[in-house]
RODO-2510 file (C-alpha; in nm, 4 decimals, decimal comma):
residues 259
     n   res          X          Y          Z
     1     m     0,5739    -1,7149     1,8621
     2     v     0,1976    -1,7334     1,6343
     3     s     0,2263    -1,4396     1,3383
     4     n    -0,0186    -1,1555     1,3824
     5     i    -0,0105    -1,1074     1,0390
     6     k    -0,2145    -1,3881     0,8153
     7     i    -0,1791    -1,4288     0,4949
     8     i    -0,5664    -1,5260     0,3443
     9     k    -0,6821    -1,6593     0,0197
    10     i    -0,9996    -1,4450    -0,1644
    11     n    -1,0018    -1,6338    -0,4803
    12     s    -0,6842    -1,8013    -0,7362
    13     e    -0,5874    -1,4580    -0,7432
    14     i    -0,6101    -1,2534    -0,4325
    15     s    -0,4970    -1,2438    -0,1178
    16     s    -0,5489    -1,0664     0,1728
    17     i    -0,2819    -0,9945     0,3936
    18     l    -0,5263    -0,9624     0,7572
    19     i    -0,2931    -0,7360     1,0667
    20     n    -0,4224    -0,9429     1,3947
    21     e    -0,4016    -0,7993     1,6640
    22     p    -0,6425    -0,5962     1,7992
    23     k    -0,5520    -0,5371     2,1787
    24     t    -0,2690    -0,3341     2,0040
    25     y    -0,4721    -0,2062     1,7899
    26     n    -0,3062    -0,3690     1,4532
    27     s     0,0383    -0,1833     1,5970
    28     l     0,3164    -0,2586     1,3373
    29     s     0,6253    -0,4050     1,6419
    30     l     0,8707    -0,5148     1,5118
    31     k     0,7258    -0,8601     1,5096
    32     n     0,4733    -0,7995     1,2947
    33     l     0,6761    -0,5631     1,0869
    34     t     0,8343    -0,8513     1,0610
    35     d     0,6191    -1,0912     0,9477
    36     l     0,4660    -0,8863     0,7092
    37     l     0,7656    -0,8093     0,5800
    38     k     0,7406    -1,2253     0,5260
    39     a     0,4310    -1,1855     0,3534
    40     l     0,4958    -0,9030     0,1444
    41     k     0,7322    -1,1380    -0,0111
    42     k     0,5628    -1,4176    -0,0030
    43     l     0,3034    -1,2738    -0,2473
    44     d     0,4130    -1,1063    -0,4621
    45     a     0,6716    -1,4297    -0,5538
    46     d     0,3739    -1,5929    -0,5510
    47     n     0,2761    -1,6343    -0,9767
    48     n    -0,0825    -1,7219    -0,9403
    49     v    -0,1550    -1,3953    -0,6808
    50     k    -0,2597    -1,0962    -0,8721
    51     v    -0,3421    -0,8077    -0,6339
    52     i    -0,2819    -0,8155    -0,2216
    53     i    -0,5349    -0,5753     0,0348
    54     i    -0,3388    -0,4925     0,3189
    55     e    -0,6793    -0,5076     0,5679
    56     g    -0,6736    -0,4839     0,9997
    57     a    -0,8911    -0,6448     1,2361
    58     g    -1,0980    -0,5675     1,5464
    59     k    -1,1557    -0,1216     1,5809
    60     g    -0,9499     0,0124     1,2792
    61     f    -0,6842    -0,0673     1,0244
    62     s    -0,3311     0,0407     1,2140
    63     a    -0,1988     0,2504     1,4556
    64     g     0,1327     0,2701     1,3971
    65     h     0,4356     0,1580     1,6237
    66     n     0,4278    -0,0323     2,0081
    67     l     0,4200     0,2313     2,1963
    68     k     0,4689     0,0498     2,4877
    69     e     0,7985    -0,2230     2,3073
    70     v     0,8704     0,1214     2,0919
    71     r     0,9859     0,2777     2,4790
    72     r     1,1958    -0,0200     2,5812
    73     l     1,4272    -0,0830     2,3149
    74     k     1,5770     0,2148     2,4786
    75     k     1,9322     0,2212     2,2749
    76     k     1,9397     0,4076     1,9319
    77     d     2,0551     0,0391     1,7175
    78     k     1,7337    -0,0960     1,8507
    79     y     1,4886     0,2540     1,7813
    80     q     1,7267     0,2170     1,3932
    81     k     1,6625    -0,1674     1,3820
    82     l     1,2384    -0,0936     1,3884
    83     f     1,3233     0,2249     1,1767
    84     n     1,5240     0,0805     0,8554
    85     l     1,2781    -0,2124     0,8994
    86     c     1,0364    -0,0275     0,8961
    87     s     1,0786     0,0862     0,5416
    88     k     1,1588    -0,2044     0,4527
    89     v     0,8615    -0,2820     0,3943
    90     m     0,7746     0,0445     0,2536
    91     l     0,9440    -0,0537    -0,0007
    92     q     0,8767    -0,3970    -0,0621
    93     i     0,5303    -0,2608    -0,1479
    94     v     0,5780     0,0236    -0,3884
    95     e     0,9297    -0,2242    -0,5307
    96     g     0,6968    -0,5494    -0,5134
    97     r     0,4887    -0,6458    -0,9029
    98     k     0,2057    -0,6922    -0,7076
    99     p    -0,0293    -0,3423    -0,6355
   100     v    -0,1111    -0,3358    -0,3357
   101     i    -0,5033    -0,2120    -0,2323
   102     a    -0,4947    -0,0836     0,1687
   103     k    -0,8708    -0,1494     0,3221
   104     v    -0,8926     0,0944     0,5498
   105     h    -1,2014     0,0846     0,8655
   106     g    -1,1494     0,2947     1,2103
   107     a    -0,7735     0,5002     1,2349
   108     a    -0,4740     0,4677     1,0470
   109     f    -0,2141     0,6804     1,2881
   110     a     0,1335     0,7650     1,1996
   111     a     0,3092     0,4010     1,0570
   112     g    -0,0447     0,3178     0,9748
   113     c    -0,1189     0,6587     0,7923
   114     q     0,2685     0,5479     0,6064
   115     l     0,0857     0,2060     0,5442
   116     v    -0,1852     0,3204     0,3911
   117     a    -0,0072     0,6376     0,1423
   118     s     0,3311     0,3390     0,0622
   119     c     0,0038     0,1544    -0,0732
   120     d    -0,0953     0,1745    -0,4974
   121     l    -0,4951     0,2754    -0,3933
   122     a    -0,5521     0,2906    -0,0619
   123     y    -0,9648     0,2416     0,0326
   124     s    -1,1399     0,3215     0,3751
   125     t    -1,4549     0,3618     0,5241
   126     k    -1,6759     0,7204     0,5763
   127     d    -1,5774     0,7255     0,9159
   128     a    -1,1845     0,6363     0,8853
   129     l    -1,0044     0,8415     1,0276
   130     f    -0,6166     0,9506     0,8872
   131     a    -0,3394     1,1389     1,1290
   132     t     0,0646     1,1267     1,2139
   133     p     0,0452     1,2223     1,5252
   134     g     0,4079     1,1908     1,6512
   135     v     0,3921     1,5548     1,6922
   136     n     0,1969     1,5386     2,0290
   137     i     0,4358     1,2477     2,1396
   138     g     0,6907     1,4358     2,1130
   139     l     0,8679     1,2533     1,7938
   140     f     0,7731     1,3579     1,4426
   141     c     0,6571     1,1422     1,1854
   142     s     0,9664     1,1812     0,9380
   143     t     0,8874     0,8031     0,8015
   144     p     0,5390     0,8275     0,8225
   145     m     0,5647     1,1320     0,5765
   146     v     0,7769     1,0196     0,3446
   147     a     0,5216     0,8002     0,2169
   148     v     0,2230     1,0408     0,2438
   149     s     0,4178     1,3564     0,1693
   150     r     0,3723     1,1842    -0,1839
   151     k     0,0738     1,0611    -0,1648
   152     i    -0,0833     1,4954    -0,0940
   153     n     0,0302     1,8521    -0,1317
   154     r     0,3168     2,0157     0,0731
   155     k     0,0937     2,2673     0,2622
   156     p    -0,2207     1,9766     0,3814
   157     m     0,0804     1,7381     0,4526
   158     m     0,2224     2,0310     0,6935
   159     k    -0,0691     2,0817     0,8507
   160     m    -0,1251     1,7021     0,9808
   161     l     0,2243     1,6975     1,0650
   162     l     0,2565     1,9901     1,2553
   163     t    -0,0347     1,9460     1,4892
   164     g    -0,0869     1,5859     1,4684
   165     e    -0,4590     1,6465     1,4078
   166     p    -0,6927     1,3861     1,2379
   167     i    -0,8124     1,3836     0,9269
   168     k    -1,1759     1,2024     0,7887
   169     a    -1,2599     0,9429     0,5367
   170     n    -1,3760     1,2586     0,2595
   171     y    -1,0162     1,4739     0,3402
   172     a    -0,8712     1,2193     0,2755
   173     k    -1,0341     1,1665    -0,0310
   174     e    -0,9700     1,5054    -0,1629
   175     i    -0,6182     1,5329    -0,1084
   176     g    -0,4966     1,2153    -0,2630
   177     l    -0,4454     1,0038    -0,0250
   178     i    -0,6967     0,7359    -0,0128
   179     n    -0,8925     0,6292    -0,4184
   180     e    -1,2776     0,6237    -0,2336
   181     c    -1,4130     0,6312     0,1178
   182     f    -1,7686     0,4236     0,1716
   183     s    -1,9899     0,3284     0,4244
   184     k    -1,8649     0,0023     0,6126
   185     q    -2,1346    -0,1911     0,4594
   186     r    -2,0290    -0,0971     0,0519
   187     l    -1,6036    -0,0992     0,1494
   188     k    -1,5625    -0,5011     0,1057
   189     k    -1,7288    -0,4950    -0,1922
   190     e    -1,6293    -0,1998    -0,3606
   191     v    -1,2804    -0,3695    -0,2467
   192     l    -1,3168    -0,6812    -0,3706
   193     n    -1,4407    -0,5273    -0,7632
   194     i    -1,1834    -0,3881    -0,8150
   195     a    -0,9313    -0,5522    -0,7144
   196     k    -1,0837    -0,8496    -0,9095
   197     k    -1,0900    -0,5436    -1,2267
   198     i    -0,7004    -0,5216    -1,1423
   199     a    -0,7021    -0,9580    -1,1546
   200     s    -0,8937    -0,9582    -1,4921
   201     k    -0,5476    -0,7373    -1,7021
   202     s    -0,2235    -0,8343    -1,8427
   203     n    -0,0299    -0,9540    -1,4605
   204     l     0,2698    -0,8709    -1,7156
   205     t     0,1590    -0,5796    -1,8015
   206     i     0,0471    -0,3770    -1,4126
   207     k     0,3949    -0,5152    -1,3019
   208     i     0,6318    -0,3539    -1,6154
   209     g     0,3793    -0,0263    -1,5497
   210     k     0,4064    -0,0582    -1,1385
   211     q     0,7494     0,0098    -1,1880
   212     t     0,7647     0,2173    -1,3837
   213     f     0,5397     0,4386    -1,2549
   214     y     0,7304     0,5305    -0,8892
   215     k     1,0903     0,5103    -1,1130
   216     q     0,9968     0,7462    -1,3700
   217     l     0,8007     0,9515    -1,0665
   218     e     1,1769     1,0613    -0,8741
   219     m     1,2770     1,1686    -1,2603
   220     p     1,2820     1,4831    -1,4032
   221     l     1,0353     1,5292    -1,7049
   222     r     1,3427     1,4560    -2,0333
   223     k     1,5425     1,1465    -1,8217
   224     a     1,0881     1,0269    -1,7289
   225     y     0,9790     1,0350    -2,1101
   226     a     1,3077     0,8746    -2,2027
   227     h     1,2955     0,6070    -1,9317
   228     t     0,8662     0,5382    -2,0099
   229     s     0,9386     0,5253    -2,4194
   230     k     1,2013     0,2050    -2,3619
   231     m     0,9688     0,0554    -2,0996
   232     m     0,6657     0,1211    -2,3236
   233     t     0,8582    -0,0837    -2,6467
   234     v     1,0554    -0,3961    -2,3317
   235     n     0,6126    -0,3797    -2,2880
   236     m     0,5906    -0,3883    -2,6211
   237     m     0,7549    -0,6702    -2,7273
   238     a     0,6080    -0,8784    -2,4914
   239     m     0,3499    -1,1849    -2,6260
   240     d     0,0913    -0,9588    -2,4344
   241     a     0,0844    -0,6485    -2,5875
   242     k     0,0101    -0,8143    -2,9232
   243     e    -0,2348    -1,0324    -2,8059
   244     g    -0,3890    -0,7311    -2,6135
   245     i    -0,3595    -0,4959    -3,0007
   246     s    -0,5253    -0,8040    -3,1069
   247     a    -0,8253    -0,8877    -2,8991
   248     f    -0,9283    -0,5737    -2,9341
   249     l    -0,8215    -0,5024    -3,3409
   250     e    -1,0680    -0,8866    -3,3382
   251     k    -1,3923    -0,6906    -3,1183
   252     r    -1,2552    -1,0142    -2,8715
   253     k    -1,1288    -1,0762    -2,4833
   254     p    -0,7590    -1,1193    -2,4877
   255     v    -0,5923    -1,4094    -2,3632
   256     w    -0,2857    -1,3161    -2,1272
   257     k     0,0082    -1,6033    -2,1161
   258     n     0,1384    -1,3050    -1,8520
   259     k     0,4912    -1,3414    -2,1092
***
């Protein structure tokens, strides 16, 4: 079966994952989730790739789960398989070594909104819409709220969940769901600029920092400081930290070894 998940190499250090099923508004079906997970793992294991971008084809980013498929599943174990698989994809993004950027246009609804929230950074067009609309069809967006509620505060999160109403890009930026929104013409350029900026840093430093960031978020304050102090020490022992400090003091550009 042909995959709807396409890996596009932008340059030697940046790759994009395109969800290419516009006829279902890039739904996160079992097949698409399986292939998306494979693509994420493949790029995460590729030492040449430093930044991953996720985007959707056609009119929008992703409408979430394929409701026609969901209706056909019928059995409890099949529903569980779908939602567990979706959670694995989101965890892969968070726990992976590489920064992942969501490049959003059109709608990012339900699990599609969850996908945006799971990414480390998110940029959209000014007319993009975000929603957790499950309540409208009698299916509360419980798994999407895990990712989204870790990016925005409780009151706006509960309003999204309880009303199912979409929010606009400028408000999504205001509450912290996305980093910035641009015109359609500028989005590609701006996302590529930030990806190149991240790719210019030490891959090892980014990996240590990303993993430490998410781990400390779930810790009490004292444990967070103990853990981050330990990780700063691990980072300091790396060749790249020594090179970076030397380069700064010697007023030259660092040459990263990713060691």
